C-alpha positions in Angstrom: -16.2 73.3 -95.7 -16.6 76.3 -93.4 -20.0 78.1 -93.4 -18.4 81.2 -95.0 -17.1 79.0 -97.9 -20.5 77.5 -98.3 -22.1 80.9 -98.5 -19.5 82.0 -101.0 -20.1 78.9 -103.1 -23.8 79.5 -103.1 -23.4 83.1 -104.2 -21.2 82.0 -107.1 -23.8 79.5 -108.2 -26.6 82.0 -107.9 -24.5 84.6 -109.9 -23.9 82.0 -112.6 -27.6 81.1 -112.8 -28.5 84.8 -113.1 -25.9 85.4 -115.8 -27.1 82.3 -117.7 -30.7 83.4 -117.5 -29.8 86.9 -118.7 -27.8 85.4 -121.6 -30.8 83.2 -122.5 -33.2 86.1 -122.4 -30.9 88.2 -124.6 -30.6 85.4 -127.2 -34.4 85.1 -127.3 -34.8 88.8 -127.8 -32.2 88.8 -130.5 -34.1 86.0 -132.3 -37.3 88.0 -132.1 -35.6 91.1 -133.4 -34.0 89.2 -136.3 -37.3 87.6 -137.3 -39.0 91.0 -137.2 -36.3 92.6 -139.4 -36.5 89.7 -141.9 -40.3 89.9 -142.1 -40.1 93.7 -142.8 -37.9 93.2 -145.9 -39.6 90.2 -147.4 -41.7 90.7 -150.5 -45.4 90.2 -150.2 -46.7 87.1 -151.9 -49.0 87.5 -154.9 -52.5 86.4 -154.2 -54.3 84.5 -157.0 -57.9 83.5 -157.1 -59.6 80.7 -159.0 -60.0 81.8 -162.6 -57.1 84.2 -162.7 -54.9 83.9 -165.7 -51.2 83.6 -165.0 -48.0 82.9 -167.0 -45.9 80.0 -165.9 -42.2 79.5 -166.5 -41.0 76.3 -168.1 -37.3 77.1 -167.4 -36.8 74.2 -165.0 -38.7 71.7 -167.3 -36.3 71.9 -170.2 -35.0 68.3 -169.5 -38.6 66.9 -169.9 -38.9 68.5 -173.3 -35.4 67.5 -174.5 -36.0 63.9 -173.5 -39.2 63.7 -175.4 -37.5 64.8 -178.6 -34.7 62.3 -178.3 -36.9 59.2 -178.2 
């Protein structure tokens, strides 16, 4: 390989490394932006303290109640 070919090959490799690093940085930034946007639109959680009275749904427990009556 001639010296000029070696230099050209090194430049191509360096260019590919730079492009890859830029793409990686852009993907990281996109991930941060997506997380920030998702966090802005999420509903705030209700905070309960010991002693608070709350209503609980039994919607997903219907099978337990149906089985007790069948026995």
